N, C-alpha and C positions, 0 to 999 in steps of 0.2 A: 445270029439268036446265042444268044452266049447266058441270058441267066436262067433264073428260076419263074421272073416274075415275064419274062416276056416269052416263053413258051407260055403258060398259063392264060395271057394273056391275048395268044393267038390264038391254041385252041379255043378259049371261049369263045371266041368271033366266030373260028369255024366252026363249032358245034351248036353255035348262038345255044350259049347259056347264062343264064340272070346273074353271076359275077366270080370271082375270084375263087370260091371255094367249093361251087360248082366245078369249074374246072377241075380243082384242083385233085376234088374225092373222083371226077373221070379221067384223070390222067394217074392216077393211083390203079385204080383198079386196071385200065388198059396194059401199065407196064407189070402191075403182078402179074396178071396172065401171059402177056409177053413174056416174062423171065422163064415160066412156066414151059410154054412151048418150047422158048428156043435153047435153055438151059442155060447151066451154070459156066460153062466158058463162052461161050458168046456173049452172054448178060455181061459179063468180067471184060472182054474188047469191046460194045459198049461203054464201058463206064470208061472204060480205059482213053479210050479217042476223043466223050464228051469236055467238054468247059469243066473248070472246076463246080461253080453252082450247079450246073445239071447233073455232072458226076455225082458229087453229095445224096441231091435228092436222089439221081437215081439208085445209087447205094443204097439207102435209107428203105427202101420199098419189099417188102416181102413176097418172096415168092408165092403165089395165090393156092391156098391147100387144095386136093381132091374132091374135094367133097361139096364143091361149087360147081362142080360139073354134073353132080345128080341135081340138084336145087335147076338150076339149066334146062337138064332132060323134063324134066317134072314141068316145071313152065310150058319146054313149047307142048308136051302130048296132054298135060292137062288145062295148059292155060292159067293154072290158080300159080300164085306165087308164095312164098313161104312163112310171107302175114297171113293170108287166105286162108291156107290150110292149118293154120295155127290157133288164129282166132273162130274157125267150125270146128278144132279140137276142144278149144274151152268151152264153146257154148254148149257140144255133147255133151262134157264131161259136167256140166253145172245142170243141166237138164238132169242128167245119171242122178244125181243130189237127190234131189226134187221130187 
Protein backbone atom coordinates (compact mmCIF):
# COMPACT_ATOMS: atom_id res chain seq x y z
CA UNK A 1 0.00 0.00 0.00
CA UNK A 2 1.67 3.14 -1.21
CA UNK A 3 -0.97 5.83 -1.60
CA UNK A 4 -3.51 7.59 0.58
CA UNK A 5 -6.28 6.48 -1.77
CA UNK A 6 -5.29 2.80 -1.44
CA UNK A 7 -5.14 3.19 2.32
CA UNK A 8 -8.58 4.83 2.51
CA UNK A 9 -10.17 2.31 0.15
CA UNK A 10 -8.84 -0.54 2.28
CA UNK A 11 -10.02 1.14 5.48
CA UNK A 12 -13.44 1.80 3.95
CA UNK A 13 -13.86 -1.88 3.11
CA UNK A 14 -12.46 -3.17 6.42
CA UNK A 15 -14.63 -0.85 8.54
CA UNK A 16 -17.67 -1.13 6.28
CA UNK A 17 -17.81 2.65 5.77
CA UNK A 18 -20.04 4.19 3.11
CA UNK A 19 -17.45 6.29 1.26
CA UNK A 20 -13.92 7.67 1.19
CA UNK A 21 -14.97 10.74 3.18
CA UNK A 22 -16.01 8.55 6.10
CA UNK A 23 -12.80 6.55 5.76
CA UNK A 24 -10.75 9.75 5.77
CA UNK A 25 -12.50 11.03 8.92
CA UNK A 26 -12.01 7.68 10.66
CA UNK A 27 -8.34 7.51 9.65
CA UNK A 28 -7.69 11.06 10.85
CA UNK A 29 -9.30 10.36 14.22
CA UNK A 30 -7.40 7.11 14.77
CA UNK A 31 -4.07 8.54 13.62
CA UNK A 32 -4.54 11.63 15.78
CA UNK A 33 -5.20 9.54 18.87
CA UNK A 34 -2.40 7.13 17.99
CA UNK A 35 0.06 10.01 17.72
CA UNK A 36 -0.94 11.17 21.18
CA UNK A 37 -0.42 7.70 22.62
CA UNK A 38 2.90 6.89 20.94
CA UNK A 39 4.57 10.29 21.26
CA UNK A 40 6.52 12.47 18.86
CA UNK A 41 9.62 10.27 18.52
CA UNK A 42 7.79 7.11 17.44
CA UNK A 43 5.40 9.16 15.31
CA UNK A 44 8.37 10.55 13.40
CA UNK A 45 9.80 7.06 12.93
CA UNK A 46 6.50 5.93 11.40
CA UNK A 47 6.54 8.93 9.06
CA UNK A 48 10.15 8.20 8.10
CA UNK A 49 9.40 4.63 6.97
CA UNK A 50 6.09 5.41 5.22
CA UNK A 51 5.77 5.84 1.44
CA UNK A 52 5.77 9.54 0.43
CA UNK A 53 2.00 9.92 -0.05
CA UNK A 54 1.20 8.20 3.25
CA UNK A 55 3.98 10.11 5.03
CA UNK A 56 2.49 13.40 3.87
CA UNK A 57 -0.92 12.36 5.20
CA UNK A 58 0.54 11.16 8.51
CA UNK A 59 2.47 14.37 9.03
CA UNK A 60 -0.54 16.56 8.18
CA UNK A 61 -2.60 15.14 11.06
CA UNK A 62 -2.24 16.88 14.42
CA UNK A 63 -2.05 15.10 17.76
CA UNK A 64 -5.44 14.79 19.48
CA UNK A 65 -5.89 17.29 22.31
CA UNK A 66 -6.29 16.04 25.87
CA UNK A 67 -9.91 17.20 26.17
CA UNK A 68 -11.18 14.47 23.86
CA UNK A 69 -10.58 11.87 26.56
CA UNK A 70 -12.88 13.74 28.92
CA UNK A 71 -15.63 13.50 26.36
CA UNK A 72 -15.02 9.79 25.94
CA UNK A 73 -15.05 9.19 29.69
CA UNK A 74 -18.30 11.16 30.02
CA UNK A 75 -19.89 9.10 27.24
CA UNK A 76 -18.81 5.89 28.96
CA UNK A 77 -20.07 7.04 32.37
CA UNK A 78 -23.33 8.73 31.31
CA UNK A 79 -24.08 7.38 27.85
CA UNK A 80 -24.47 10.96 26.62
CA UNK A 81 -22.51 12.61 23.84
CA UNK A 82 -21.34 16.23 23.81
CA UNK A 83 -24.14 17.05 21.35
CA UNK A 84 -26.75 15.58 23.65
CA UNK A 85 -25.38 17.46 26.64
CA UNK A 86 -25.26 20.71 24.67
CA UNK A 87 -28.86 20.27 23.46
CA UNK A 88 -29.97 19.62 27.03
CA UNK A 89 -28.09 22.70 28.26
CA UNK A 90 -29.66 24.90 25.58
CA UNK A 91 -33.16 23.59 26.32
CA UNK A 92 -32.71 24.28 30.01
CA UNK A 93 -31.40 27.81 29.36
CA UNK A 94 -34.28 28.54 27.00
CA UNK A 95 -36.92 27.29 29.44
CA UNK A 96 -35.40 29.44 32.22
CA UNK A 97 -35.85 32.55 30.05
CA UNK A 98 -39.62 32.05 29.79
